[in-house]
Structures are given as C-alpha cells and as structure tokens.
C-alpha positions as CSV (number, residue, x, y, z in Angstrom):
1,M,-51.0,54.1,65.5
2,L,-52.6,57.2,66.7
3,S,-55.5,56.4,63.9
4,R,-58.1,58.2,66.1
5,L,-56.2,61.7,66.4
6,E,-58.1,64.5,64.9
7,T,-55.4,67.0,65.7
8,L,-51.7,67.2,65.8
9,N,-50.1,70.3,66.4
10,L,-46.2,70.7,66.6
11,G,-45.3,74.2,65.6
12,M,-43.0,76.7,67.1
13,N,-40.5,73.3,68.3
14,N,-36.7,72.1,67.1
15,I,-38.0,68.9,65.3
16,T,-36.1,67.8,63.4
17,G,-35.9,64.8,60.9
18,T,-38.8,63.6,58.2
19,I,-42.5,63.8,58.1
20,P,-43.1,59.5,57.9
21,S,-45.0,58.2,55.6
22,D,-47.2,56.2,58.0
23,I,-48.4,60.0,58.7
24,G,-50.8,58.9,55.9
25,M,-52.9,56.1,58.4
26,M,-53.5,59.1,60.1
27,T,-57.2,59.3,57.8
28,K,-59.3,61.2,61.1
29,L,-56.8,63.9,61.0
30,R,-58.4,67.2,60.0
31,T,-55.3,69.9,61.5
32,L,-51.8,69.2,60.8
33,R,-49.6,71.5,61.4
34,I,-45.8,71.4,62.5
35,E,-44.4,74.8,61.0
36,N,-41.8,76.2,62.1
37,N,-39.3,73.3,62.8
38,K,-36.3,72.3,61.1
39,I,-38.0,69.3,59.2
40,T,-35.9,67.7,56.4
41,G,-37.1,65.9,53.1
42,S,-39.6,65.4,51.6
43,I,-43.9,65.7,51.1
44,P,-44.6,62.1,51.0
45,P,-47.3,61.0,48.9
46,E,-49.2,59.4,51.2
47,F,-50.4,62.8,52.3
48,G,-53.2,62.1,49.7
49,L,-54.8,59.8,52.1
50,L,-54.8,62.7,55.0
51,T,-58.4,63.6,52.8
52,T,-60.4,65.0,56.2
53,L,-57.5,67.4,56.6
54,V,-58.9,71.0,56.6
55,T,-55.7,72.6,58.1
56,L,-52.3,71.8,56.7
57,R,-49.7,73.8,58.5
58,L,-45.4,73.3,56.9
59,E,-44.3,76.3,56.6
60,H,-40.4,78.0,57.8
61,N,-38.6,74.1,57.6
62,N,-36.2,73.1,55.6
63,I,-38.6,70.5,53.3
64,V,-37.5,69.8,49.6
65,G,-38.7,68.1,46.9
66,I,-42.2,68.5,44.8
67,V,-45.6,69.4,45.8
68,P,-46.9,66.3,45.3
69,S,-49.9,65.8,42.8
70,E,-51.8,63.6,45.9
71,I,-52.5,66.8,46.9
72,G,-55.3,66.8,44.7
73,M,-57.4,63.9,46.9
74,M,-57.1,66.5,50.0
75,T,-60.8,68.6,49.0
76,E,-61.5,68.6,52.5
77,L,-58.5,71.7,52.7
78,R,-58.9,75.0,53.7
79,D,-55.5,76.1,54.6
80,F,-52.7,75.0,53.6
81,S,-48.8,76.1,53.8
82,L,-45.3,75.5,53.0
83,S,-43.5,78.4,53.1
84,A,-39.8,79.8,53.6
85,N,-39.2,75.8,52.5
86,E,-36.7,74.6,49.7
87,I,-39.6,73.2,47.5
88,S,-39.0,73.5,44.2
89,G,-41.0,72.7,40.7
90,T,-44.3,73.7,39.3
91,V,-47.8,74.6,41.3
92,P,-49.0,71.0,40.6
93,S,-52.6,71.9,38.6
94,E,-53.8,69.3,40.9
95,I,-54.0,72.2,43.4
96,G,-57.2,73.2,40.8
97,K,-59.4,70.1,43.2
98,L,-58.6,72.2,46.0
99,K,-62.5,73.6,45.6
100,E,-62.9,74.4,49.8
101,L,-59.4,75.6,49.5
102,Q,-59.7,79.4,51.3
103,Y,-55.6,80.0,52.0
104,L,-53.0,78.9,49.8
105,S,-49.0,79.8,50.8
106,L,-46.5,78.7,49.0
107,F,-44.4,81.5,49.7
108,G,-40.6,82.0,49.8
109,N,-39.4,78.5,48.1
110,N,-37.2,77.5,44.9
111,M,-41.0,77.0,42.4
112,S,-40.6,77.9,39.0
113,G,-42.4,77.5,35.7
114,S,-45.7,78.9,35.0
115,L,-49.0,79.0,37.2
116,P,-51.7,76.5,36.5
117,S,-54.9,78.1,34.8
118,E,-56.8,75.2,37.6
119,I,-56.0,78.0,40.1
120,G,-58.2,80.2,38.0
121,I,-61.8,78.2,38.9
122,M,-60.5,78.5,43.0
123,T,-63.8,80.0,44.0
124,K,-63.3,79.8,47.9
125,L,-59.9,81.1,47.7
126,L,-58.7,84.2,50.1
127,E,-55.4,84.1,49.4
128,L,-52.9,83.4,47.2
129,S,-49.1,84.2,48.4
130,L,-46.8,82.7,46.3
131,H,-43.9,85.0,46.2
132,L,-40.0,85.1,46.6
133,N,-40.4,82.1,43.8
134,D,-39.3,82.0,40.3
135,L,-43.0,81.7,38.8
136,T,-43.8,82.9,35.4
137,G,-46.1,83.1,33.1
138,D,-49.1,85.8,33.3
139,L,-51.4,86.5,34.7
140,D,-54.8,85.4,32.7
141,F,-55.5,82.9,35.4
142,L,-57.2,85.2,37.5
143,F,-59.6,86.0,35.2
144,C,-61.1,83.2,33.2
145,G,-60.2,78.7,34.1
146,P,-58.6,76.2,32.8
147,E,-61.3,75.8,29.9
148,T,-61.4,79.4,29.0
149,R,-59.0,82.0,27.0
150,F,-58.4,85.4,28.6
151,Y,-59.0,88.3,25.4
152,S,-60.0,91.9,25.6
153,K,-61.4,91.8,29.1
154,I,-63.4,88.5,28.3
155,C,-62.8,84.9,29.1
156,I,-64.0,82.9,26.0
157,P,-64.9,79.9,25.8
C-alpha cells in the first residue's frame, strides 16, 4: 500500500472498475484526481478516513449511489467535484462540516430533494455548481444558516 502517497492523479485515462475501499488507508493523501475515466460503482464510505484530503475530483465517470455522510469527516477538503456521474439521493447535510470548502460541484447527476441549510454556513465557498439535477426547495439557505430562518430579508434566530 502506498501509505505515504500525498498525490494520486489518474485523470483523463480509460480506467475502469470501482474505487477500492482500501483507498481509506492512504491517510497522507492530499490530492485525489480520478476524473474523466470510466469508473463505476459507488463512493466507498472509507473516503471519510482521508481527513488530510484537500482536492477530490471524481467528475465525468459512471459513479452511482449516494454521497456518503462520511464526507463530512474530510474537514480539510477545499475542492470537491462529483459532476457528470449518476449520483442519486440528496446533498447530505454533513457537507456543512467542510468549513474549508471553496469549490463544490455536483452538477449533472440524479440528485433530488431540498438543499441542506448547512450550505449557508460555508463561508469559504467561492463556487457552488448544482445545476442539471432534480433539486427542490427554496434559496433561503443562501442568506441564513441552519439555526436561523429567512423572513423579509432578515435572518431570525
């Protein structure tokens, strides 16, 4: 096992198969890029063990399933993209634990449900791309965090 590896970039190849759960043992990993391949299967919950990960790019594959709640354990994450896959389910509220996140891209999937209000407390977020899904709800989360509600342009605790 490449237990000391900090960067793994396999993007833009013809890699097939699933992401092995053993990837969670690569605890020094800071960058994981497997975008633009032919990866199938779901995201292993062991991704939550990658607590030093800063960049996670898995876009343009054939990944299915949900975004696991363990994603909230990846507290150093700044760049996260799962765009153009077959991800279903909701955007997990645990995404709000990613306080360092600057770029979140989940567009072009099969996600549904309302957006978690926790997105509203992600103060370092610079880009949020959620288009081409089946998301519902309102945009109050853009103005107020989860402990407040939006009323007449004022956040009320």
